N, C-alpha and C positions, 0 to 999 in steps of 0.2 A: 365130513368133519372139518371144522375151520380152526384156524389159529386163534387163540384168545388174546394174544398180544398184538396191538395195532402197529402197523408199519409207520415209521417216523422218518422225516427228512429235514435237513437244515434249510432254513429260509434262503441262505445264500446259494445253495445248490439249485433250488427252484428258480430263483431270479436269474442265475446264469443260463439255465435252459430257456427261459423266456427271451433273454437277450440273444442267444445263439440262434434261435429259431424265428427271429422277428421278420425275416423275409421269406421264409419257407420252411418246410419240415413239419415239426409238431406245432399245431396251433392250439392256443389256449383261449378259453372263454372264462369270463368272470361271473360267478354267482354271488350277487350282493344281497345281504340281509340287512336288517335294521341297524346292526352295529356299524355299518359303513356310513350311516347318515348322521350319527350322533354329533360328530365334530362339526357338522355343517349347521347345527342348531335345531335338528329334528330329534325329539325325544325317542329313545329306543323302546322296544317292545316292553321291556321290564318297567320303565318309567311310566309308560301309558297304562299298563296293566295295574301297577301299584296305585296310580292316581284314581283310576276307575274303581278299583277295589275299595278304596277309602270312601268314595261316593256311595258305593253300594252299602257299605257298613252304616252310613248315615241314613240311607233311605229304607233299607230292608235288612234288618238284622238276621232274619231267618235265611235269606238267600246268601248273605255273607257267611254265616256259619256253615252252610252246605258247601260253599266254595273252599273254605279253609280246611274242611274235612275230606276234600277230594284226594284221591290216591296220588295225583300228580302235583299236589300243592307243595311248593318249596318256598318258604318265607324269604330266602335269599335270592330267589329267581322266580318272581311271579310270572315272568314271560312264558313259563311252561304251561300256564293256564290262560294265555292271552285271548285266544278265541272264545273260550268259555266265559271269561270275565266280560269281554265285549258283548256277548249275547245277553248276559244277565243285565249289564249296565243299560243297554239301549233297548232290550226286549224287542217288541214289535216296531219300535220307532227307528227303523233302519235309516230313514232320512236324517234323523238327528245324529246318528253315528257317522254318516257320510259327511255331514256339515262340520262335525267336530274335527274329523281328520283333515278335511279340506282347509279349515281355518289354520291348523297347525302347519300344514305343508305350504300355505300361501303367505305365511308371516314374512314381512319385508326383511326381517333379519336373517332369514334362511338363505344361505348362499353356498354354492359348492366349495368345500374345503380345499386346502392345498393338495390333499390326496387326489381329489377329482381333477385338478389341473394336470397332474401326471397321468392319470388314467385316460383323460381326453386325448393326450398326445399319443399314448399307446394305441388307443382305438383308431386313431386317424392315420398313424404313421407306420403301423405294423400290420401283420396279418392276424394278430390277436384282437379281432375287431368286434367281438360279440359280448354283450352283457345280458345275463338272465337275472332278474331281480324279483324278490317277493315284496319290494317296497312300492308304495304308491307315488312317491315323490318324483320330481323331474330333475334331480340333481345331475344325472349323467348327461341328459340331453342339453340342459342349461350349460354345463361345463363345456361340452363340445362346441356349442354355438359361441359362448363367451370367450373361451380360451383358444379355440382352433378355427372359429368361423365356419363350422361345418354342421350341417343338419344330419341327424341320425334317422335311420329307418326305425320307427317305433311300432311295435306290436302292442297297442294300448289296451286291447280287449280280446277275449278268447275268440270272438267271432272273426278276428283278423288272422288267425293262425294259418289259414290256408294260403296266405300270401307271403309267409316268411320265406326268405331266400338265404340259406346258410352260406353259400359260396360267394355272396356279394362282397365286393371290396369296401363298400360303404359301411360305416359303423352301424351296427344294429342293436336294438334294445328290446328284449322280450320281457313283458311284465306278467308274471305268473298270476298275480292277484288283481290285475287290471290297474289302469291309471287312476289317479285321484279324481279325475272328472268323468270316469267311465265305470261307475258302479264298483268302487273298490271292495274287495272281499275281506271281511274281518271275522265273521262268525265261524264257528267250528264246522257247521254243515257246508258253508261256502268254500272254505279253504281245503276241506277234505274231499270235496266233490269235483276233482279234476277229471274231465272226461277222457275217453280213449284217444281223442285227437292230441291231448297233451302227451300221452305215452309215445305216440308216433313222433312228436316234436323232440322230446327228450332223447329218443333213440337216434334221431337224425343229428342232433347236436353232438352226442357222444361218439358218433361215427366220424365226425370231422374235428372235434376239439377235445382236449383234456380240460376238465372243469376245475377252476380254482374258486372255492367258496370262501368269502371274507365277510365277517360280521353276521354270519348265518348260524342260527342256533338249532335248526332242524326241528322246530316245534310244530310245524304244519304237516300233518299226516299226508295230505294230498301229494305235495311235491316229493316228500321223502319216499312215499310208496312208489311213485313213478320212477324215481331215481334207482331204487332197489331193483325194480322189475327190469329196467333198461340195462343196468349193470350186469344183471344175471344172464343177459343174452349177449353180452359183449365183453369177453375176458380181456380184450386189449384196452378197454377204456380205463381212465384214471380219474379219480376224484380227490383233489387236494383240499383237505379241510384245514383252513388257516384259523387259528384261535390263539388266545393269550395264555394257554396252559391248561384250559379246562379239558376234562375227559369227555369227548363226544361219543356217546354210545348209541346214537340213533340207528346206525347201521349194525345189524346183527349177523348178516349172512356173508358179507363180502369184504372182510378186513384187508385182504391183499390188494384190492383195488382202491381202497380208501387209505390215503396217505395223510398222516397228521403233520402239520407244519406249525411250529410255534412262531408267532409274530408279535411285534411290540404293540401295534394298533393298525387300523386301516391306513391312516395318514403316514405312520412310520414305515409300513411296508411299501407304500407307494413312493415315499421319498427315497428309500433304498433302491427301488426299481428305477426311478428317474436318474439316480446317480449311475447305476449300471448302464443305462441306455444313453447317458450323457445328455439328458434333457434338461433345459434350463427352467428355473423358476420364472413365472410369467408376469411379475409385477410391472416390469417395463412395458411388456406387450399390452397389458391392460390399459395403461396410461395412453399408449400409442393408439389403440383402438378407440378408446373413449374420446381422445382429442380428434381423431379422424372423423368420427361420427359427429362430433360437435361442429367441425368445420363444414361437413356436408349439410348439417342442419341449418347452420347460419348462412351458408351459401343459398339455400332454398329460401330462407327469410329475405336475404338480400334481393334475390330475383323477384320475389313476390312484391317487395317494397318498391322496386324500380319499375315493375311492369304494371302495377295497379295504380291508376290515376283516379282522383276523385270524380272527374268529369265522366269517366267511363263506367264506373260501378260504385256508386256512392256507398252502398251498404258494405261492400267488401272493403273499401277504403276506410270506413269508420271502424270496422272490426279490426283491421290491421293497426290503426292508430291506437286503439285501446290495448291491443296485445303488446305493442312495443313501447308503450308509455313507461317512463322511469328506467329505460335501458338506453344503451348507446344507439340502438336502432331508432329511438325517438329522434335523435339528431340526424342520423343518416336519412331517415324518411323525409324530414323537413328539407334537407339539402337536395334530395332528388326531386322535390316538388317545385323547385324554382330554377329558372334558366339564367338568373342574374348572378354572374360570378362574384360580385361584391357581396351580395346577400348570402351566397354559399359560404364565402370565407368567414363572414360574420357569424353564421350559424356554427361553423366548425370551431371557431375560436371560443364562442360561448359554451359549446358542448364540451370542449376539452377542459374548460374550467370546471364544469360540473362532473365530468367523468375523467378525471385527470389520469387514472391508471388504466384507462381503456386502450389496450394495445391495438384493438380493432379500429377504433376511431382515429388513433394516431396514424395508423397505416393508410386508412382511407384519406385522411387529410394530406398525407405525403403524396399520394397519387394525384390528388387535386392540384397541389402546388407544382408537381412535375408536369402534368399534361395540360393544365389550363393556364396557370400563372407563369409557367416557365421559370419559376423560382427554384432553381436546382439546389442551391444551398439550403433553403428552407425545407425542401423536400427531403434532402439527405438527413438533415437534422431530425426530422420527424420519423423517418424510417429508423434511425438509430434509437430514438426514444421508445418507439414501439418494441424494438428488439431488446432494449434494456429492461423494459417493463416485463416482457415475456420472451426470453431468447428462443423458446421452442415453438413460437407462433409460426407455423409453416408458411402461411400466406405472406407474412412480412418478409420472411427469408426469400421467398420466390420473387416478390415485387421489388425488393432491394437489389436482387441479382439482375433483374431486367434494367433497373436504373443504372447500375454500375456498368452493364454491358453497353447500353445505348447512349447514355449521357456522359458518363465518366470515361468510357473506353478502358476501364480497368478490368481486363478480362480474367486475370487470375483471381481477383477478389470476387468477381461475378460467379465464376465457376464454383468457388468455395460456398457461396450462398445457395446456388442451384443444388449442389450436392446436399447441403444441410436440409433444404426443403424436402428433397427426396428421401433423405434418411428418416425424417420425421413422418412423412406420408408417402411411402413408395408406390401406393396404388392410386394416387391422384393424377388424372389424365392431364390436366393443365401443366403440372410440374414436369412430367415426362415429356410432354409436348415442347415446353420451353427449353428444356435442356437439350432435347434433340435438335432444335433449331440452332442453339448455340454451337453445338458440336459441328453442325452442318455448315453454318455460315462463318463462324469465327475460327474454329480449330481445323476445319476441313477434314475432320475425322468422320468419313462417310459410313464406315462400318458401325461405329458407335452411334452415330446419328440415326441410322436405320433401326438399330436395336431399340432406341428410346422412342422413336416414332411408333414402332410396333407395340411397345409396352403401353403407350398411351391408348392405342386402339384395343389392346387386350383388356385394359381397365374399363374402357367405355367404347364399344364398337360403334355406337350411334352418335358420337360426339362430332358435330360438323367441323369444328376447327381441327381436330386430329386427322380426320379424313382429308380435309383440304391440304394440310401441311404435308401429309405423306404423299398425296397426289403431286404436290409441287416437287417433292424430293424425287419421285419417280420420273417426273417430266424433265426436270432440269439436270439432275445428277445421273440417274440411271438411264435416261433416254428411253424409258419404257412408257411410251405414249399411250398404249392401250391400257396398261395398268393404271396410269394416271387418270385416264378417263373414267375408269371404273370407280376410283375413289372420289373423284369430283362428283359423280352421280350419287354416291353414298352420302356425301356431305349435303347435297341439295335435297336428297330424300328426307334427311333429318331436319334441315332448315332451308326451305326453298328461297328465303330472302337473304341468305348469308352472302354478304357483299363480296368478300374475297373469293369464295367458291364460285360465284357467278362470273366474276371478272376473270379469274384464272382459267376456268373452264372455257370461257369465251375466247381468251387468248390462245388456248390450245387448239380450239376448233378453227380459228382464223389462220393459225400456222399450218393447218392441214387443208386449207382452201375451202372450208365448210362455212362460208360467210353467212348464209341464210340461217343456219342453225345457231350461229354465234350472236346474231343481232338481239334476240329477246333476252339472252343472258347478260349482254352488256347493258341493255336498258335497265334491267333489274338491279345490276350492280351499281349503276349511276344513281339510281333512285335511293339506294340504301347506303351508299358510301359515306364514311365519316373519317377515313384515314387518308392522309395526304399521299402516302406512298402508293396506295391503290389508285388515287385520283390521277397521278402522273402516269401510271401504267395504262389506265383506260384512255387517256388522251393520246398516248403513243399508239395504241391499237387503232384509234380513229385516224390518226395521221398516216399510219402505214397502210391501212386497208380501205379507207373511205376518203378518197381524194376530195370529194365535195365538202368534206369537213376540215380539210387541211389547214385553212387559214385560222379558224378559231382554236383548233387543237394545238397548232404550232405556238400561238400566242400564250395559251394556257400553260404549256410545257415550260416555256421560257420564264413566265411569271413564277411558277412553282420552283424552278431551279434557282432563281434569284432569292427566293425565300429559304433556300437551303434544303429543299425537299429532295430526297433520294429514295431509291429502292435498291439498297445494297445487294449486289450479287445476282440481281434478276437477269435472266437470260432471254434476250429478245431475238437471238440469232435466227431461229426458225421463222419468226414473223417477218424478219427482213428478207430472208430468202424467198418466202412466199410473195412478198410485196414486189420483189424484183421479177418473179415469174409473171406476176399480174401486170407488169409494164410500168411500175412506179418510176417516175422521172427524177426523184430526189433520194435515191438509195444511200448515197454518201452522207447526206444530211441525217438520215435515219441512223446510220452507224455512229456518227458523232454524238447524236443525242442519246442513243442507247448507252454509249460509253460513259457519258456524264451521269445519266440517271442511275446506272448500276454500280457506279464506283464505290469502293469501300474505303473509308478513311483509315 
């Protein structure tokens, strides 16, 4: 004999238990019904059934009359007849039914509500990482990817049940009626015909999790039947039926295991849970993620624009020209296609007149003025204009930081802008790279420098510049020459023509007496070099290790020194030691030149 009065619980009590067990103990799974999707723009079962019933009334009055005379018909809640209404509305045209549902779920206005932003954090950050749903939509997996940048394990069709792994820490989603693109089940026969494998899955879930049902009306006999059967065999299991005050009488046999919890709504409950778990609202993170993706996207455009020349591939060049027309990239592409500095500047000026608010173009022009024209006041003016136009443009913050460090020697301001760039885009390899170099060469904060070098590599392990810079750090600061060699090789595996990696690795090998191995690296570096600091380093290596080239290298070093070229902080000591071992007759001259080349202003 069973109790007739259902067990009830306060929502705050349930939320406290979820919070207290977030890292272990009782694990909770969420059973989501159609009611959890309404605030995201997807009609609930009652709305769909009501609309379809109206269409049936127009098309077939006899079928309509039969439906409204059905024992389960409730004019206030047509959802009780959802499956039967679906069957009659679409009859044998199941494809039409699928397409109607697909159209609703794919509407561009459908987006995971605020409640899903909290649920995504719960699924990703706690052990309450399982969703069971009768919905076809993809709101949960979209929320996980959009808000948490995490992919879920999705059981999208009943044929995938054998691969479900309940103990996985990865968020998992089990779709009882299949995914919207995998034959969603809507007819009465379909939803009630859950096979024996489903019973095994439900038992497995109830053995590991207490289940919290939200927005679920219990109108599908198949899942309800399996839940009853599974609960009947597990007296320790709990099913928390969250609703807005309705009396849920779908369970007839096990009221002690079914706990009723009154909630304001799905979003309201999730908001309260987020507050309990101290989870933030994610509007700022959405902007950050969108801006970061925009930057990556534009960086790819920039690379394509720079690397594709009309002479090399006319069709690709024409396609790019059409794509970037009427954007600031139209100007940048034209700039990249000419080698004439005067023409470049004219194009920039004309482009800025046309795209006066383009922070990207202002930033690019500033770099041109800094590196080509050596017009430092003009460069700074345009960096500031770019940042005035869009203060949160991460690239401009990073580029202005480099300018302040190298040109103005204003290290405190430079650090401010390095940090701002990283605050805006903490996962950008270049920004971590540059700040790590700043800490290494300017602040002499080697612990901090190594941390940011490693962050750059964590962000992109295959980025040649990050591997090269960390190799330099290991070589010159940590004196870990074997470790440095490994990272130089990683850099060259990613980019065999990387001038700095070839030159620096060549210098390492020369310092170890491995001259024959170093020669091809130095030759490749000299072929691709475009930075004066690397040029002076390469001439020093020639002077120290190849006496037959001493005359030309000595002259080139003095010419570059007179031009103000330096390689601040670069350590030539091991190369000088090796040169002395090899019988070099001008070791003191090497020491004097090394001191001048590596001096820090």
